[in-house]
N, C-alpha and C positions, 0 to 999 in steps of 0.2 A: 503494499501498500502507498508507503514512504516512497519507496521509488519510483514509482506511478504518479504521486504527486513534484518530484522532485522535477519528473523528465517532464511533465506537464510547463509549470512554471516555470522551466527552461525555454521551454516552444513555444511557451509565450511571448518571455522577453525574448527572443530573434525575433518573432515575427513584429511585433512593438518598434523594435531598431529597423528590423528589412521598411516597416509602412515612415517613419521616421525619414529615412533617407529618398525613398519615395516621393512625402511626400514638403519635400525640402523647399523651400523659394525664396527669390530674395525680390527688391527694387530697387532701384536704380537712383540717385547713389550708393555707389556702395560703401565706400569713403569719403569725407568731409574733412576741412572745407577746400584740399587743395593739391591733387599731384597729376601735375600737368602732362605732358608728352608721354606719358607710362612708358615703362621698359622694364618685363617680367623676367625669373627665373625659376624654376622649380629646382630648389637647393638638396645637397644632400641629407640638412638633417629633414625635411620632410615640409618644410615650408615652402609658398610659394613668396617669393620674395617682388617688390614694385619698387621702383626710382625713379626718382620725376624730378623737374626742372626744379631752379632754387627760384622760391617766391617767398613770400611771406604772410605765415598763418594770421596772421593777426590776435595769436598768443602766448602763453608764456613759451611756446617752442621757438618760434620768433622766422628766419630766416634762412631753415638748414642750410649744409652748404649742399645739395643733392639730396632729399628727404628720401628717409628708405621707412616701407611698412611692409605686414605682411602679415599672411591668411594660410590656413589650410584647404580653404574650399572656394576662396577669388572673392568671398559672403561679407564674413568676419574679418576685418583690418584693425591691425595695430599698428601705434609708432610705432617705430626702433628708433632710429635716431636719424644722425647726416654720414653721408658715406668720406666727406673731406671734413678734418680737422681747420686747415687752413685754405684759404685759396690759394690756384696753384702760382708761382711764381715766371714762367717761361712769359705774362703778357700782363703790361699793364695794367689792366683795368677790363672788367666785365662780369659780366654773369656767366654761374653755368648753368648749360639750356641742354637738356633732350638727350638725356645718358645713357648707352646703348649697355646692356648688360649681359656679360658672356659668360659660361663654365666648361674652362678647358683646366687639362692638364693638373688638375685637382688645385685650380683658384680659379677665384675671381676675377675676371675681364672690366673694368668699366671704362667705354669714349664714349667721351663728351664734349660737349664743345665750349666756346667760350664767348662770348661776346655781345654787344648793346647790341640798341636798338640804332640801325646805319652802320654800327663797325665796318672801317673801312677796310679791315684784316682782320675776320673771325679767326679759331682755327679750331682744330683737334686734338684733344690730351688724351693721355691712356693714364686709369690708377687699376691697381692691383692687389688682390686679398685672399687670403689664408679663408676668410668668413666670410658669409652677405652680407652679416649684420657691419660689418668694417671693424677699424676703420681700415679703411685702403690708403696705400704708399704712393703720392703719383709720382711718376716716372716722365711727366713733362710732353712735348706735344708731340705729335706724329705731324700734323705737316698747319699751314697756316694757308689763308686761300692764296697769296701773292706768292708761298713758295708751290702748290700742287695747280696756281694759274687755275682756280674755280672760284668765281667772285660768290660771295654770303657763303662759306664752308662752314657749314653747320649736320648738324642731325643728321648723327653717324647712324652705322646700322654694320652689326661685324656679320655676315655669311660661310660658314666650311660646308663647300663640296667639292668631292671627286680627291680627300689629299690637297686642296686649296682651300687658302684665306681670302675673302676680301673685304674689302670694304665699301659700302652704303654710303651713301650722304649727297646733302644739296637746299638749296632750299631758292627758286625763284629764279636760279639762275642755272638748270641745267641741274637733271640729277644723272652722277659718275659713279661709278662702280672702279676701283683699282686690287691687282694680286698685292696682298703680303706677305711676311718673311711666314716663315714656318711657326716664330713665337710670339707673329700678330704683332708686333713692336719697331718690323718699317716698312714701307711701302719698297714693293720691289719688282712693278708690272708700272707697263705706262696707261693711265686711265682712258676709259670710257664711256660713252654717255648712254647713257637708257630709256632716259625722256625728258618734257623739254620743260620749259620756264613757267607751266603753269602750278608744281608741283614744289612740295619739301618734305620733308619726314620720311622718306620711303623704308619701306619694310616688303621682305618676300620670304614667302613659303617657296614648300616643293611638293606636287601633287601631283597623284597617279601620270606621271610624266611632263608636267610643266613645271617652271617656275609665275607663282604668279604676285603680284608687284602691288602693292597697293602703298596710297601715297596721300597725301592731302591738297587739298585747294584751297583754295582764299582764304581771306584776314581770322587767324587766330584769337586776336590778344582786343575786340573793340566792345567786348561786353554784349549789349542784348542785340547791336549792330555786326556780331560775326556772320560771317557766311562760312565759316570752314567749315567741309565737310573733306569727305573719302570717296576715292574715285579708285579702279581694278585694272590691271593685262593682266596678261600670259603670256609665256614666252617659250621654248622648245629648249633656250641655251641660259645659262646666268646670265650671260653679257648680249641677250636679246636676242632680233626684236622685238622687246613686250607691244603687243595687239592688244584697241579696245574690241568689246564682242562681235563690233559688227568690223574687223580688221584692220582699222585705222593705227596708225603709227604712235604710239605717246609721243615720241618726238614732234608728233605735231598734233596730236588728239589729247584732250583733255582726261582719256579713258571711262571707264566705264560705270557710273557712279552709282554706288551701293548705300552709301549711309548721309543724312543731311540732317540739318533742323532749320527750318526755315524762320527766320526773324520777322517777318508778319504777323501783328499780332491777331491776323484770325487761324494762324498756321494750328494746326492739331501737335504738334510734336511740343513738350511741355519744356524741354530744349533746341537751344541753339546751339551752332557752333561746334560739334563734333569731331574728334576727328587726332589726328596725331596718333594712330593706334600701336600694340601689336599683339600678339595671335598665342593662345594656347589651347590645349587638349585635352581634355577632360576623359575619364578609363570608360566612358561609354562611348567615348572618341568622335564628339562633339566638340569642333570648332568653338572655338572663345573670343570674339575679340574686347580687347579693354583700349580702351581712350578714356579722351577727358570730354565733358561737354558743357555749357554754362546754365545753369537753371536761371528760368527767369524771373523768378521771383527773389535771386539771390546772386545777380552776377557780378558782383562788385564785393574782394576780399577791404576788410576794413581801413584798409592802407591806398584802396584805390584802384589796385592790380584788377582782371580780371580775374574772374572767381572759377578756378575750373577744376571739378570734385573725379573720380576716378566713376568710370562705369565700365560695364561688362554688357556683352548680348551676346544671343547663340549665332552662330552662323547657320545659315540651311545653300546646301550646294544642289543647284540646278543645273542640269545639260551642263556639266564642266564648269559654273561659274559661279561666284558668292556673293551672296543673296544676306540682307538682314529687315525683318518682316516689317514690311509699313516702309521702306529708304530712312527710318526717324528711331530715335534712342526710346528705347520699351521703359515707359513708366510705371507702367504695372505691374503687382506679384505676377514672378512665374518663373516655373521651375529653375528649382539653381543645378549649379554645374554637380556633374557627380563623380567623388571619386574615394574609391574603399580609402580603410583607415591601414 
């Protein structure tokens, strides 16, 4: 009798656990007040870590030098701290923008931009740590805009393919790629162009024989007037050509739009300015776009900068192309990502 009762209780607990996992939901935004230009990594400790652009939180956290948050399910996030303890010394002035996090060789690499608005010579640097929460040791610059001969060289994205390391980057002066050294710390190849002047914030994934290029268009940081949005193209080679759904080359096309937030007051979207994305896959095989957006009723941080909280949404693949339901950020509760313990 006792054995039967214990099995009954255990079975009930297991069923309850399964039901809770199936019924777990989330609602955007998943982290506030700000994690702009998010980059994500699934770390060795089981947590997902997101790294963002330097912004003033408007509270006791101040203005972290690359803020770090972490979560085990992409829904419940906690603030960890900042990646760097001091501003890099290789550039006289600038803010730390749009970091890209990479786990390789048992270490965590951050490729980050240093720039100000209208900066004539922004650049990209590298920092490294054995732990995802840092602190990261700054290794200095990879290149500046003048050295690589690409205007507004910001928004880096590291990609490893077929034993080769690449860096993709750019902001409204062409999106470029270049091969890096085996350790990822030096430029070794000749740069190549993959998209035109309409884009910034490149992000590439490989799926079913294609390389999918995600990038952002429009104004990221004009509060309620932001027209930021995400478009996509795909290619059979890492170096392109990347084509939109109609077959037009992204060197001339603005890509196939998948995510927007209309500034108009009569828009159905609760959010404006969605963009600068990363992508992660859950344990059910669903791809999730991780990005920032602007809430209509909370568009600004206390010191006046655009408030850009963290957002997630599932990607729906249709005929080999990624789509987002309604092409707008979700605002209602929906099924959360699924991750096994």
